N, C-alpha and C positions, 0 to 999 in steps of 0.2 A: 118269293121276293128275296133278293140278295140282302144280307145283313152286314156285309163288310162296308167300311167307310167309303172305299172307292166305288163299290156298287151303288151305294145310296147317292153318291155325288153324280154318277152317270144318270141315274133315274131322275134326279132333280133337274139336271140339265136338259134331259129329254122332255120333261113336263114343261119347262120354261120355253123350250123351242116350239113346242106345240101351241102354247099360249100365244107366242109372238106370231106364229103363222096364222092362227085363228083370228088374231087382232088385225092382221094386214088385210086391207081391202083394195079393190081394184075399180077403176072407172075407165070409160072409153072416150077416146078423142072424137069429138063431134064436128070440130071445125078448126082449121088452121089458116089464118090469114095474116100476112105480114109478120109482125113480131109476136103475135099472140097465139096461144093454143087454148081452145075451149073444151071443157069436159062437163058432163052432166053426172050428178050423183056422187060427186067427189066431196068428201067431208074433211076439209083441212082449213086451218085459219090463215089469215094474211101473214106472209113472211115464211110460212112453212115450206119445206122442200119435199117434193114428190119425185117419182122416177118414171120417166117415159121409156117404155120398152120398145125397142126396135131391133129387129133381126136378132143378133146374138149380143146385143149391147143394151145398156141402160144409160140414159142421160138425166142429170138432175134438172128439175124445173122448180121455180119459185112461184108460189101463189101471190098474185099481185092485185086481184080484185074478184068480185063476183056480182051476179045479178040474177035474182030469182033462184032457179036451180042450176044456173050455169056458173062455172068457176073458170077464171082466166088465169093462165099460167104463162110465165116468161121463161124460156129455156136458158140454162146457164152454159150450154154448149151448142154446137151446130146440130140442126135437126134434119139433115139430109137423110132421106129414106123412110120417114114416117108415112103412115098410110091411114086412110079413114078406118076408124075402129081400132086403132092401136091402143094398147092398154097402158094405163097410168097406174103405177103401184103407189098406194098410200101406206107408208110403213107404220108399224104399230107405234113407233116413236117418231113423230114428224120432225124431230130435231136432229136427224142423222148428221147434218152438216153444220150444226150449231156449236160444235166444239172445235177448238184449234189446239195445236201443240203448245206446251209451256213456252213462254216467250224466250227464256234463256237458251233453249235448244234451237232457236231460229237465228241466233246471232251469226252473221257472216253468210246468211243464206238469201236466195232469191226465190220467192214463192208466187203462185198465181192467186186469183181471188178466192179460191177454195182452200188456200193454205197448203197446196201441194207444191213440192219443190220442182223448179224448172231449171235448176243450175247444173244438173247432172252429177250432183255430189251425194246421191243416195237419199235415204229416208231421213225425216226429221224425228224429233222426240215424240213421246206419247202425248195423246190428247188429254185435255182436262180443263181447258179454259173456255168458258162460254163466250160465244161471239157477241150476243146481245148483252147490254148493260144499261144501267140507268144513269142519267145525268145527275151530277152532284147538286144538291140543294145550294143555290147561290149564297144563302145565309150561312152555310156551313163551310164554304171554301176559305182556305187561308189567303190572306191578302198578298199581293205582289209587292215585295219590298227589296228584292235583290236584283242587281243587274246581271244579265247573261252576257258573258264575254263571247262574242261571235267570231272574233278574229279578223273582222273587216273594219278598218279604221274609220271610214265615214259613218258606218252604222254605230260603232261603239261610242263615237264622240258627238255626232249630230242627230242620231235617231236611236237613242238608247232603248234597248229591248230588255224587259224584265223577265225573270224566270217565271214562266206560266202565262206569258202574254201571247195573244194571237195576232199575227201580222200578215197583211196581204202583200204580195209582190205583183204589181200591175204592170203589164208590158204587152206590146204587140208581138207579132211573130218575128223571130230572128233577131231579137234585141239583146239576148243574153240571159234569159231566165235560168236555163239549165246550168250555165256557167256560175251564176250567183248561188244556186242551190248547191252545186258541187263545192264551192268555197265554204259555204256554211257547214256542210257535212264534214269537211276535213278539218276546218279550223276551230269549230265551236268547242267551248269548254263544257261539254255535257257528257254524261255517262253512256248514253245510248242514242243512236240516230235511227229513226224509222222513216223510210221513204215510200210514199205511195205514188207510183207512176200510173196515172189513171187516164185512159183514153188517148195517150200520145202514140206517136209512130213506133212500131215494133223495133225498128232499127235503133231508136234512141235508148232502148233499155240496156242493151249490151254496151253501148258507148258510154252511157251514164255510169254504169257499174265499173267499167274498166278505166275510163278516162277521167271522169269527174270524182268518183269515190276513191278509186285506187286502193291503197292500203287501208283507207278508212272503212272498208267493208267489214273489217274484223269486228268493229263495234256497231255494226249497222244491220238492219233487216230491210229488205226491199220487197215490196208487194207490187207486182207488175201486171197490169190489165191493159194491154194495148188496144188500139182503136177497133181491131177486128173482133174483140170479145163482145158478147152480147151486152145489151144495156144493163140487164139485171146483174150480170157478173161484174161489170164496171162499178156499179153501185156497191155491190158486195165487197169489192176490193177496197173501196174507200172506207167502208165500215170496218173491214178487217185490219187495215193499217192503223186506224184509230184505236181499235180494241187491243192490238199488240202494244201500242204506246201506253194504253191504260194499264196493261198487265205489268209493264216495267215501272210505271208510276206507283202502282200498289206495292212494289218491292222497295219503294223509297228512293228510286233513281231519278235523276234529272234527265228528261227525255226531250230531244229535238224531233218534232214531227214535221216532215217536209211533204206537202201534198201538191202534186203537179198533174192535173190542175183542177181547181174548183169549178172552172167553167165547163170542163168535160163531165164532171159529176152532174152539174145542172143539165147539160145536154142529154145525158143518159136518162135522167128522170123525165126530161121533156119527151123523149122517144116513148117511154112507157106511158106517160100521161096522155099523149096524143093517141096512142094505140087504144087506150081505154076510153077515149071519147071526151077527155077533159077539154074545156074551151081554151084556145090559145090566147095569150095576152101579148105583151110587148115582144117583138121579134119571135113570135111563136112559142115562147116559154109558157108553160102551164102553171097554174097556182101551186101545184105540188112541187115544182122545181124550186120555187122561191122558199117554200116551207122546208125543203130538204136542207138548205144551206145552214141555217142556225142550228138545226138538229145535229149536224155533223160538227160544226165549229165549236158549239158549247160543250162538247165532250172533252175538249182540251182545257188546259188551265191547271191551277194548283189543286192539290188534294184537300181532303177534309180535315186532316190533322197535321201536326208538325212533323210526324214521323213519315207521312206520305211524301212521295216525290212530286214532281210537277211536269206537265207537258207544255213546252213552248212550241207553238205552231206557226209555220210559215206556209201560206197557201198562195200558190200562183193563180192569177186571174188574167185570162187572155183579153186584151183590149182589141176588139175587132176594128180594123182601120184606125188604130191608135186613139179610139174614142173613149175618153174618161167618163162619158155619160152612157156607156153601154149598160143595159139593164142589169146584167150580172155584176158588172163592176160597181154600179151604184148600190146594189143590194149588199154586196160583200163589204163595201166601205162602211155601211151602216152597222154591221154586226161585228167588225173586227176592231182591235185595239190600236190600230195604226196601219199605215200602208207605205210601201216603198215603190215609187214609180220609176220605171226605167225609161230613159229617153232615147229615141231613135237617132236624133241628131248627135247626141254625145257618142253613141256607139259608132256612128259614121265617122266621127273625129278620132276614133281609136281610144276613147276614154272608157276603161272597164274597171270595175263594174259601172255601167252607165246609169248611175243613180241621179235622178233629177231632184236635187236637194230642195229646190223651191216648192215642188209639188208633193214631196213626201213629208210624213209626219208620224211621230210616235206619241200616242195619247198619254203615255206614262213618263215622258221625258221630264216633266216638272217634278215628279215624285222621285225619280232616280238620280237626278243631278242636283248639285248644290248651286246657289245663286251665281257664284263666280263662273262655274262651268256653263251654266245657262247663258250668261252674258256673252261668253266667248263664242258659244255656238250661234247665238243670235247675230253677233257681229259677222261671223262667217256667212250666214244666210243672207244678211243684208248686202254684203259686198258681192256675193255670188249672183244674187238676183239682179242687183244693179248692173253688173257687167253684162249678164245675159240680155237684159232689156235694151242696153245701149250697144250691143255687139255689132249690129249692122252699121251703125254710124261710125263706130270705132274702126271697123274693117275697111271702110271706104275712105277713111281719113276726114270725115265730116265733123267729128267731135273736136272741139278746141280745148286744149288743156287749160285748166283754171276755171272752166265754166261751172263745175260742180265738184266740191271737195270729195264727196262720197264716190263719185265716178272716177276721180283722179286716183283715189286710194285703191278702188276696185281694179283699175288698169295696172297699177303697180303690183298688187298682190295676186293677180289672177294666175300667173305662171306657177307660183308656189301653191295656190289653192288647187289648181288642176293636178299638180304632182301629188298633193295630199289625197285627193279622191281616187286617183289611179292606183291600182294594186294588181300585181301579177297573180293570176288565178292559179298558176301551177307551182310556183316556187314556194316551198314551205318556209323559207327564210323571210318571206314577206308578211307572215302572219303578224297582224297588228293587235296586240293585246289592248285591254281597256286603258291601262296606264300609259302605254306607249302611244296610243292614238291621241291621248290628251297632250302629250309632249309634242307630237307632230302638229296638232292643231294650233298649239300656242306658237310654234315656229312659223306656221303659215300665216297666221293673223294675230300678231302680238297685240295684247290689250293696250289701248291708247291711254288708259289710266290704271293705277295699281289695282289689282284684283285679288292678290293673294296667291294666284297661280304661279307667279314668277318665282316664288320661293320654293315651289315644288319642282320647278324645272330650271335649275341654276345654269345649265348649259345654254339655255335660250334666253336668259334674262337680259 
């Protein structure tokens, strides 16, 4: 036996390799139907990753269920070419894909649901961060007490968002969700932006990175799992984006997490649930699809100590047929701290971002704004909603001036209110800070009685 240090190291590595090979076990594919692969004699827990051997390649599969001696796996890649009796390798350490690179090494990069770079810029940093994590005890979280400046005037002044808040963006298709997310990513006053593009069209990934993020990619991480990825990989992408955000939060950074979309996450879990035999409920969604939403959303928020950072989450939710009572919309509204509704009619009028002020709400507005600011925001809402309700009568000339003082003021103020809400998504000079948005709001709807705000904005007094 060699006595040199190098010789002993080689021998120890050889023994370790033999132990790993001995611990590695194999199972055979017994059935493959639809999305599922079945195997017998496979010993791995839920969520573990195994490897399906085909020809000269291996593809990862995640364990999603079991029954008696049968184990159900969902592939994380395409399974073309598998055959009856194909081998499944169960690694000695079933967490081979449970680590991701350190978050800082991912800045400016675009990765897939496995954490692998897809931007052609080479490898990322060394691994070392566990994908799985535990939700912070709600009694240990720091309270939300500070406003997040998102750079969008209507949100800063009328729908204030706190650092650590979770907000939904509800909209139908083609109403401007991606445009709004791009504005948030570029304009927000946060240290890091993490974007999860889950289940969307592959074409949109490059467009979002180049057109919506632009130079903002330098402080961002993008996790892209387009619609042609497997359901398990899409779910893993949503978890990965959240875990990356948690990694930055643990470093004490203020993180903006943009998830597009929460509906696609629920649809991915619906695919898995139906394949496993779960009973469908409303619109075919399985119970596990609704259970998945709070498990994902509750991981965002403030940290457990003052030294921790916070994750402010914006989750887009697709309103099919512009239906606010869609089951996923309803479920998301119940677990989020507010929602921004985008209006198709406003988008058709060229008002961007097309935020429907009357239907949108921030549940922390009362905490983050003083009474004078609240009064001004409520006045804007009242005038805006009054005009929208009477808009048809106004347009056809059926409304008679003097019939209602509130409507008269709404008609007079509407052009300035519309200009206030409209904001150029591309021009950096149009960034509306929290203070500037209040000045613009006071100019659009001056208070009818002294509020104290006029002393803050002498130019509009």
